[in-house]
Structure formats: structure tokens, C-alpha cells
C-alpha positions, 0 to 999 in steps of 0.5 A: 887646133886654134882656128878662125874661119873667114868667109861670106854668108853662103861660102860654105864654112859652117859645113866645113866647121861642123865637119872638123868639130866633129872629127877632131872633138873640138867646139865650133864657136860662134859669137851668136852662140856665146852671147845667147849662152852668157845671157841665158845663164846670167853671167856677169859678162852675160848681164852687161851684154844684154844691156846692150842688146835690150837697147838695140846696140851692137856689143862692144868689141872689148865685151865680145873678147871678154866672152870669147876669153871666157868660153875658150877657158872651158874644158872642151876648148882644151884641144883647140876650137874653131872661131866661126863669125869672129873676128868681122873687122881688123879691130876685132882681129887685133884685140883678138890676137892681143887677148890670145897672146895674153893667155898664151894660145895664139891662133894657129891658122886662119881659113878664108873661104873664097866663093864668087859674089854671084854664086853667093847670091845664088846660094843665099837667095835660093834659100827657103825656111819652114815657118813652123819647124825652121828647116832650111831648103835650097831652090837648086841644091836641096829642093823640097819635094813639093813646092812651098811645102816643108818635107819635114813637117808640111809647114809653109816655106817662105823666103826671109827678108834678108834673103832676097837678092837686093838685101843679099848683095848689100850684105855682101858688099858690106862683108867684103869692105870689112874683111878685106883688111882681115885677110891681109892681116892674117896673110902678113902674120903667116896664118892665112889659108885660102879655100876655094869654096866652089869645090865639093864638100869632100874635097874641101874637107880633105884639103883642110885635114892636110892644112890642119895636119901641117900646122900641129 
């Protein structure tokens, strides 16, 4: 299956992507992972991308699409893949579709995880991260045994600057403004499947399995 996962930060798409990737033995691909791997390996595209990153500039859409083309050409993508975090804009969605048409492997489904903004703010602003080992906790859904202390290594837990309520709200405003056209685009193409991200993990997983089965 060739899948795109859409959804705001905190919507739960990462959890579902991992479950599907493990069950169906297909990779979960994020643009961040692609960039880091290409830069680390020193590929021609990685060297080009590093130049933009070193200057503090965004990697152009065309270069990101080329990086994705290289990644999905790997053997572990023969059975499919999950694109997580790309596309983020309508222009990226169109460029991705054009590239996939060139290689003869168009997307089969775009899963859109929907969660109310108020819940997303609650989920993201409640996150706490260990300064020492990077373990993540949540004050409501997965609190540490001792307030402010990591269960794993005893390190200090802190709230990342981009997880405070004001910053989270701004991030979500930007996300919704950018992605609203994408969901409409995939809906018009008959690829969009909306998912209620407020349900339990197992219930969402069962729903997604039915969708994937119907799209094979």
C-alpha cells in the first residue's frame, strides 16, 4: 500500500503509522528521516540539501520530492510505504503526485486524522521530555511516577518551548491553513479517508485495516 498520513501534531498519526508499518512490513517515511539519512550518507541530494539547511533555509519542494523518489526506490518500499509529514502544502501534493505518476506508482489512499483543536492543544501542551534521555511523558495520559522526574533515568523533565499553549495554538493555526487545501485536493481525487482521532487506538487501527483492505 502507498499511503499518505495527514493530521496535525498530536492527532495520533505517528502511533498508527508505526502499527501499520510493523504489521504490513512497510516503512514509515518522514521527511526529517530522509533528510538526515541523505546528509549523513553524503549523497548528491544530501549534499545539496545540507547547503540549504546550513544556511537556515527551507529545503525546496523539488529537492524534497527528489529525495522521496530516491527513498521509495529502495527495496523495503516494494510492498508500499507510509509518507508521514509530507505533503504539507497543496504545491507539495501536486509535485508528489506528478513524480509518482512518472514512476508508475500513484498513491492509493490519504488518511486524514481529525482531532478538535482544543484536544490537540491539551495533548501537546501536556507533553514533558527528559533532558537526559529524551523520553516523553504526558501530564494526563502518561504521567511520570514522580512529578518532574524521568521514570527511565531519573533525569529532569521539562516542557519544550514549542509545547507551551500559545506556541502550540499558533502552530496549529498554520497547519490548518496549509493543509485545508490538501484535504480538498485528495478528496476530489477520491483518495481521502477521514479518521476520527478521538477514538481509542485499537478502534482506529481496526478501521484503518478495513480501509487498506478495500484499497488493495
